[in-house]
TORKOL-4160 file (C-alpha; in steps of 0.2 Angstrom, whole numbers, padded with zeros to 4 digits, m for minus):
280
<pt num="1" X="m0354" Y="0012" Z="0263"/>
<pt num="2" X="m0355" Y="0016" Z="0281"/>
<pt num="3" X="m0340" Y="0023" Z="0291"/>
<pt num="4" X="m0335" Y="0008" Z="0302"/>
<pt num="5" X="m0318" Y="0015" Z="0306"/>
<pt num="6" X="m0323" Y="0027" Z="0319"/>
<pt num="7" X="m0310" Y="0028" Z="0333"/>
<pt num="8" X="m0324" Y="0027" Z="0346"/>
<pt num="9" X="m0328" Y="0009" Z="0341"/>
<pt num="10" X="m0318" Y="m0005" Z="0350"/>
<pt num="11" X="m0306" Y="m0015" Z="0340"/>
<pt num="12" X="m0315" Y="m0032" Z="0342"/>
<pt num="13" X="m0332" Y="m0024" Z="0337"/>
<pt num="14" X="m0323" Y="m0015" Z="0322"/>
<pt num="15" X="m0317" Y="m0032" Z="0316"/>
<pt num="16" X="m0334" Y="m0040" Z="0318"/>
<pt num="17" X="m0342" Y="m0025" Z="0309"/>
<pt num="18" X="m0330" Y="m0027" Z="0294"/>
<pt num="19" X="m0333" Y="m0045" Z="0293"/>
<pt num="20" X="m0352" Y="m0043" Z="0293"/>
<pt num="21" X="m0350" Y="m0030" Z="0280"/>
<pt num="22" X="m0339" Y="m0040" Z="0269"/>
<pt num="23" X="m0351" Y="m0055" Z="0269"/>
<pt num="24" X="m0365" Y="m0044" Z="0265"/>
<pt num="25" X="m0357" Y="m0038" Z="0248"/>
<pt num="26" X="m0363" Y="m0047" Z="0233"/>
<pt num="27" X="m0351" Y="m0060" Z="0226"/>
<pt num="28" X="m0341" Y="m0055" Z="0210"/>
<pt num="29" X="m0350" Y="m0058" Z="0194"/>
<pt num="30" X="m0345" Y="m0072" Z="0183"/>
<pt num="31" X="m0336" Y="m0067" Z="0168"/>
<pt num="32" X="m0348" Y="m0063" Z="0154"/>
<pt num="33" X="m0352" Y="m0078" Z="0143"/>
<pt num="34" X="m0343" Y="m0090" Z="0154"/>
<pt num="35" X="m0351" Y="m0107" Z="0151"/>
<pt num="36" X="m0341" Y="m0123" Z="0158"/>
<pt num="37" X="m0354" Y="m0135" Z="0151"/>
<pt num="38" X="m0351" Y="m0128" Z="0133"/>
<pt num="39" X="m0332" Y="m0128" Z="0136"/>
<pt num="40" X="m0333" Y="m0146" Z="0141"/>
<pt num="41" X="m0343" Y="m0151" Z="0126"/>
<pt num="42" X="m0332" Y="m0142" Z="0114"/>
<pt num="43" X="m0317" Y="m0151" Z="0122"/>
<pt num="44" X="m0325" Y="m0168" Z="0121"/>
<pt num="45" X="m0317" Y="m0183" Z="0113"/>
<pt num="46" X="m0333" Y="m0187" Z="0104"/>
<pt num="47" X="m0329" Y="m0173" Z="0091"/>
<pt num="48" X="m0323" Y="m0178" Z="0074"/>
<pt num="49" X="m0304" Y="m0173" Z="0074"/>
<pt num="50" X="m0305" Y="m0164" Z="0057"/>
<pt num="51" X="m0319" Y="m0154" Z="0064"/>
<pt num="52" X="m0310" Y="m0149" Z="0080"/>
<pt num="53" X="m0295" Y="m0144" Z="0069"/>
<pt num="54" X="m0306" Y="m0130" Z="0062"/>
<pt num="55" X="m0310" Y="m0122" Z="0079"/>
<pt num="56" X="m0297" Y="m0109" Z="0077"/>
<pt num="57" X="m0307" Y="m0102" Z="0062"/>
<pt num="58" X="m0325" Y="m0106" Z="0068"/>
<pt num="59" X="m0323" Y="m0101" Z="0086"/>
<pt num="60" X="m0338" Y="m0111" Z="0092"/>
<pt num="61" X="m0337" Y="m0106" Z="0111"/>
<pt num="62" X="m0335" Y="m0087" Z="0107"/>
<pt num="63" X="m0348" Y="m0088" Z="0093"/>
<pt num="64" X="m0361" Y="m0097" Z="0104"/>
<pt num="65" X="m0359" Y="m0087" Z="0120"/>
<pt num="66" X="m0360" Y="m0070" Z="0110"/>
<pt num="67" X="m0376" Y="m0076" Z="0102"/>
<pt num="68" X="m0383" Y="m0080" Z="0120"/>
<pt num="69" X="m0385" Y="m0099" Z="0119"/>
<pt num="70" X="m0391" Y="m0107" Z="0135"/>
<pt num="71" X="m0394" Y="m0126" Z="0139"/>
<pt num="72" X="m0413" Y="m0124" Z="0142"/>
<pt num="73" X="m0416" Y="m0117" Z="0125"/>
<pt num="74" X="m0425" Y="m0124" Z="0110"/>
<pt num="75" X="m0413" Y="m0122" Z="0096"/>
<pt num="76" X="m0415" Y="m0124" Z="0077"/>
<pt num="77" X="m0399" Y="m0126" Z="0066"/>
<pt num="78" X="m0401" Y="m0123" Z="0048"/>
<pt num="79" X="m0393" Y="m0135" Z="0036"/>
<pt num="80" X="m0382" Y="m0144" Z="0048"/>
<pt num="81" X="m0373" Y="m0153" Z="0034"/>
<pt num="82" X="m0361" Y="m0167" Z="0041"/>
<pt num="83" X="m0364" Y="m0161" Z="0059"/>
<pt num="84" X="m0350" Y="m0149" Z="0063"/>
<pt num="85" X="m0361" Y="m0139" Z="0075"/>
<pt num="86" X="m0372" Y="m0154" Z="0079"/>
<pt num="87" X="m0358" Y="m0162" Z="0088"/>
<pt num="88" X="m0358" Y="m0147" Z="0100"/>
<pt num="89" X="m0376" Y="m0141" Z="0100"/>
<pt num="90" X="m0385" Y="m0158" Z="0103"/>
<pt num="91" X="m0374" Y="m0164" Z="0118"/>
<pt num="92" X="m0375" Y="m0147" Z="0125"/>
<pt num="93" X="m0394" Y="m0146" Z="0124"/>
<pt num="94" X="m0397" Y="m0165" Z="0128"/>
<pt num="95" X="m0409" Y="m0167" Z="0143"/>
<pt num="96" X="m0412" Y="m0148" Z="0146"/>
<pt num="97" X="m0416" Y="m0141" Z="0130"/>
<pt num="98" X="m0422" Y="m0146" Z="0112"/>
<pt num="99" X="m0412" Y="m0147" Z="0096"/>
<pt num="100" X="m0420" Y="m0146" Z="0079"/>
<pt num="101" X="m0409" Y="m0150" Z="0064"/>
<pt num="102" X="m0417" Y="m0141" Z="0049"/>
<pt num="103" X="m0408" Y="m0152" Z="0036"/>
<pt num="104" X="m0410" Y="m0153" Z="0017"/>
<pt num="105" X="m0425" Y="m0160" Z="0007"/>
<pt num="106" X="m0425" Y="m0179" Z="0009"/>
<pt num="107" X="m0432" Y="m0180" Z="m0009"/>
<pt num="108" X="m0418" Y="m0169" Z="m0017"/>
<pt num="109" X="m0410" Y="m0177" Z="m0032"/>
<pt num="110" X="m0392" Y="m0172" Z="m0028"/>
<pt num="111" X="m0381" Y="m0187" Z="m0025"/>
<pt num="112" X="m0371" Y="m0176" Z="m0013"/>
<pt num="113" X="m0386" Y="m0172" Z="m0003"/>
<pt num="114" X="m0392" Y="m0189" Z="m0002"/>
<pt num="115" X="m0375" Y="m0196" Z="0004"/>
<pt num="116" X="m0373" Y="m0182" Z="0017"/>
<pt num="117" X="m0391" Y="m0185" Z="0024"/>
<pt num="118" X="m0387" Y="m0204" Z="0025"/>
<pt num="119" X="m0371" Y="m0200" Z="0035"/>
<pt num="120" X="m0379" Y="m0187" Z="0046"/>
<pt num="121" X="m0393" Y="m0199" Z="0051"/>
<pt num="122" X="m0381" Y="m0213" Z="0054"/>
<pt num="123" X="m0371" Y="m0201" Z="0066"/>
<pt num="124" X="m0386" Y="m0198" Z="0076"/>
<pt num="125" X="m0392" Y="m0216" Z="0077"/>
<pt num="126" X="m0374" Y="m0222" Z="0082"/>
<pt num="127" X="m0373" Y="m0211" Z="0097"/>
<pt num="128" X="m0391" Y="m0209" Z="0105"/>
<pt num="129" X="m0382" Y="m0208" Z="0122"/>
<pt num="130" X="m0373" Y="m0192" Z="0116"/>
<pt num="131" X="m0385" Y="m0183" Z="0105"/>
<pt num="132" X="m0402" Y="m0187" Z="0113"/>
<pt num="133" X="m0418" Y="m0184" Z="0104"/>
<pt num="134" X="m0413" Y="m0174" Z="0089"/>
<pt num="135" X="m0428" Y="m0169" Z="0078"/>
<pt num="136" X="m0423" Y="m0168" Z="0060"/>
<pt num="137" X="m0434" Y="m0157" Z="0049"/>
<pt num="138" X="m0432" Y="m0151" Z="0031"/>
<pt num="139" X="m0429" Y="m0134" Z="0023"/>
<pt num="140" X="m0430" Y="m0130" Z="0004"/>
<pt num="141" X="m0439" Y="m0118" Z="m0007"/>
<pt num="142" X="m0455" Y="m0127" Z="m0004"/>
<pt num="143" X="m0453" Y="m0135" Z="0013"/>
<pt num="144" X="m0451" Y="m0121" Z="0027"/>
<pt num="145" X="m0458" Y="m0129" Z="0043"/>
<pt num="146" X="m0442" Y="m0130" Z="0051"/>
<pt num="147" X="m0450" Y="m0131" Z="0069"/>
<pt num="148" X="m0467" Y="m0128" Z="0076"/>
<pt num="149" X="m0471" Y="m0109" Z="0073"/>
<pt num="150" X="m0466" Y="m0098" Z="0088"/>
<pt num="151" X="m0457" Y="m0113" Z="0097"/>
<pt num="152" X="m0439" Y="m0109" Z="0095"/>
<pt num="153" X="m0428" Y="m0098" Z="0107"/>
<pt num="154" X="m0414" Y="m0097" Z="0094"/>
<pt num="155" X="m0411" Y="m0101" Z="0076"/>
<pt num="156" X="m0393" Y="m0103" Z="0070"/>
<pt num="157" X="m0386" Y="m0103" Z="0052"/>
<pt num="158" X="m0368" Y="m0105" Z="0048"/>
<pt num="159" X="m0362" Y="m0100" Z="0030"/>
<pt num="160" X="m0378" Y="m0104" Z="0021"/>
<pt num="161" X="m0385" Y="m0087" Z="0015"/>
<pt num="162" X="m0375" Y="m0088" Z="m0001"/>
<pt num="163" X="m0383" Y="m0105" Z="m0005"/>
<pt num="164" X="m0400" Y="m0098" Z="m0003"/>
<pt num="165" X="m0396" Y="m0083" Z="m0014"/>
<pt num="166" X="m0389" Y="m0095" Z="m0028"/>
<pt num="167" X="m0406" Y="m0103" Z="m0030"/>
<pt num="168" X="m0416" Y="m0087" Z="m0027"/>
<pt num="169" X="m0425" Y="m0091" Z="m0011"/>
<pt num="170" X="m0416" Y="m0082" Z="0003"/>
<pt num="171" X="m0431" Y="m0071" Z="0008"/>
<pt num="172" X="m0441" Y="m0087" Z="0010"/>
<pt num="173" X="m0429" Y="m0094" Z="0022"/>
<pt num="174" X="m0427" Y="m0079" Z="0032"/>
<pt num="175" X="m0446" Y="m0079" Z="0034"/>
<pt num="176" X="m0446" Y="m0097" Z="0039"/>
<pt num="177" X="m0433" Y="m0093" Z="0053"/>
<pt num="178" X="m0443" Y="m0078" Z="0059"/>
<pt num="179" X="m0459" Y="m0089" Z="0059"/>
<pt num="180" X="m0451" Y="m0103" Z="0069"/>
<pt num="181" X="m0445" Y="m0091" Z="0083"/>
<pt num="182" X="m0454" Y="m0085" Z="0098"/>
<pt num="183" X="m0456" Y="m0066" Z="0101"/>
<pt num="184" X="m0440" Y="m0061" Z="0108"/>
<pt num="185" X="m0431" Y="m0076" Z="0100"/>
<pt num="186" X="m0413" Y="m0074" Z="0093"/>
<pt num="187" X="m0407" Y="m0077" Z="0075"/>
<pt num="188" X="m0388" Y="m0080" Z="0074"/>
<pt num="189" X="m0380" Y="m0078" Z="0057"/>
<pt num="190" X="m0362" Y="m0082" Z="0052"/>
<pt num="191" X="m0358" Y="m0079" Z="0034"/>
<pt num="192" X="m0343" Y="m0076" Z="0022"/>
<pt num="193" X="m0342" Y="m0057" Z="0022"/>
<pt num="194" X="m0340" Y="m0049" Z="0005"/>
<pt num="195" X="m0331" Y="m0033" Z="0000"/>
<pt num="196" X="m0343" Y="m0018" Z="0005"/>
<pt num="197" X="m0336" Y="m0008" Z="m0010"/>
<pt num="198" X="m0341" Y="m0022" Z="m0022"/>
<pt num="199" X="m0358" Y="m0024" Z="m0030"/>
<pt num="200" X="m0368" Y="m0038" Z="m0023"/>
<pt num="201" X="m0370" Y="m0052" Z="m0035"/>
<pt num="202" X="m0388" Y="m0057" Z="m0033"/>
<pt num="203" X="m0383" Y="m0076" Z="m0034"/>
<pt num="204" X="m0367" Y="m0074" Z="m0023"/>
<pt num="205" X="m0358" Y="m0085" Z="m0034"/>
<pt num="206" X="m0342" Y="m0081" Z="m0026"/>
<pt num="207" X="m0349" Y="m0087" Z="m0009"/>
<pt num="208" X="m0347" Y="m0070" Z="m0002"/>
<pt num="209" X="m0362" Y="m0059" Z="0004"/>
<pt num="210" X="m0361" Y="m0041" Z="0009"/>
<pt num="211" X="m0365" Y="m0038" Z="0027"/>
<pt num="212" X="m0377" Y="m0024" Z="0023"/>
<pt num="213" X="m0387" Y="m0035" Z="0012"/>
<pt num="214" X="m0388" Y="m0049" Z="0025"/>
<pt num="215" X="m0394" Y="m0037" Z="0037"/>
<pt num="216" X="m0407" Y="m0030" Z="0025"/>
<pt num="217" X="m0413" Y="m0048" Z="0022"/>
<pt num="218" X="m0416" Y="m0050" Z="0040"/>
<pt num="219" X="m0424" Y="m0034" Z="0043"/>
<pt num="220" X="m0436" Y="m0035" Z="0028"/>
<pt num="221" X="m0445" Y="m0050" Z="0037"/>
<pt num="222" X="m0446" Y="m0041" Z="0054"/>
<pt num="223" X="m0429" Y="m0045" Z="0063"/>
<pt num="224" X="m0420" Y="m0031" Z="0073"/>
<pt num="225" X="m0401" Y="m0031" Z="0073"/>
<pt num="226" X="m0395" Y="m0031" Z="0091"/>
<pt num="227" X="m0376" Y="m0034" Z="0090"/>
<pt num="228" X="m0361" Y="m0038" Z="0078"/>
<pt num="229" X="m0346" Y="m0048" Z="0083"/>
<pt num="230" X="m0329" Y="m0049" Z="0074"/>
<pt num="231" X="m0325" Y="m0066" Z="0082"/>
<pt num="232" X="m0325" Y="m0074" Z="0065"/>
<pt num="233" X="m0316" Y="m0060" Z="0056"/>
<pt num="234" X="m0300" Y="m0063" Z="0045"/>
<pt num="235" X="m0292" Y="m0047" Z="0039"/>
<pt num="236" X="m0280" Y="m0058" Z="0028"/>
<pt num="237" X="m0295" Y="m0063" Z="0017"/>
<pt num="238" X="m0295" Y="m0051" Z="0002"/>
<pt num="239" X="m0311" Y="m0059" Z="m0005"/>
<pt num="240" X="m0303" Y="m0059" Z="m0022"/>
<pt num="241" X="m0299" Y="m0077" Z="m0026"/>
<pt num="242" X="m0300" Y="m0086" Z="m0043"/>
<pt num="243" X="m0313" Y="m0099" Z="m0036"/>
<pt num="244" X="m0321" Y="m0088" Z="m0024"/>
<pt num="245" X="m0322" Y="m0093" Z="m0006"/>
<pt num="246" X="m0319" Y="m0111" Z="m0010"/>
<pt num="247" X="m0301" Y="m0106" Z="m0015"/>
<pt num="248" X="m0297" Y="m0105" Z="0003"/>
<pt num="249" X="m0297" Y="m0119" Z="0016"/>
<pt num="250" X="m0305" Y="m0130" Z="0020"/>
<pt num="251" X="m0310" Y="m0133" Z="0002"/>
<pt num="252" X="m0294" Y="m0127" Z="m0007"/>
<pt num="253" X="m0302" Y="m0130" Z="m0024"/>
<pt num="254" X="m0286" Y="m0126" Z="m0033"/>
<pt num="255" X="m0278" Y="m0141" Z="m0024"/>
<pt num="256" X="m0259" Y="m0139" Z="m0025"/>
<pt num="257" X="m0258" Y="m0123" Z="m0034"/>
<pt num="258" X="m0253" Y="m0109" Z="m0022"/>
<pt num="259" X="m0258" Y="m0120" Z="m0008"/>
<pt num="260" X="m0246" Y="m0113" Z="0004"/>
<pt num="261" X="m0252" Y="m0095" Z="0000"/>
<pt num="262" X="m0271" Y="m0100" Z="0004"/>
<pt num="263" X="m0266" Y="m0110" Z="0019"/>
<pt num="264" X="m0257" Y="m0094" Z="0026"/>
<pt num="265" X="m0273" Y="m0084" Z="0023"/>
<pt num="266" X="m0284" Y="m0097" Z="0032"/>
<pt num="267" X="m0303" Y="m0098" Z="0031"/>
<pt num="268" X="m0314" Y="m0084" Z="0025"/>
<pt num="269" X="m0317" Y="m0067" Z="0033"/>
<pt num="270" X="m0335" Y="m0069" Z="0042"/>
<pt num="271" X="m0348" Y="m0058" Z="0049"/>
<pt num="272" X="m0356" Y="m0064" Z="0065"/>
<pt num="273" X="m0373" Y="m0056" Z="0067"/>
<pt num="274" X="m0386" Y="m0057" Z="0081"/>
<pt num="275" X="m0404" Y="m0052" Z="0078"/>
<pt num="276" X="m0420" Y="m0053" Z="0088"/>
<pt num="277" X="m0438" Y="m0056" Z="0084"/>
<pt num="278" X="m0447" Y="m0041" Z="0092"/>
<pt num="279" X="m0460" Y="m0044" Z="0105"/>
<pt num="280" X="m0477" Y="m0038" Z="0103"/>
């Protein structure tokens, strides 16, 4: 910085020089991850009350800003279920980006899946003004075209890896997510985090998946791990429960048995991982 306080410089000129220097300095940078648009959507009255009640465990703002979500992205969400994250992602991307909901196989024989699919499509149909043009695709062992190949800026999956492991096609899904992304595209994974000292059940029947195993699955198809976050961590979760992760809220599979105990623990301890599809 130049020395503008020389005694030889007249006071009026000194003031002018200081003012000029001040205006030439760059404005302070915005806080990393600051996104008023995303904050507004998360705070919106359109969100289902029982979904909003889980924000303290799922931390949508912190999770999505950590992963690098921007409003002009093409984003694929894997298995949106009842639309917890759809209520955030679709309005956020509406008019500026593109949202693909890679949902369950429409021909699945499960009554639960069919009921959930029906409710999900009704949700989108009831509020086109809010959700815009959502493209619903399918993901299963045999249906992996979740978006046009190389078209997505980001793929997001929330607590799904254990489901793919249960049926033995987790590597197929990671390959599908890799194929959908552009070079340089981001994969965000949130999953129930298992005990690193425990053997990884190949089917993850407890719902917990070891972090190292999840990273290995992603790296095996070509992803590069670029960052981890503890935003969804819960040190109270011992990962040793009679009904696995479903012992904890929101499921509370034991119902009234030890209910207060499990409510005090809260939802599961979760890893939050950010991967990139390398360029070139």
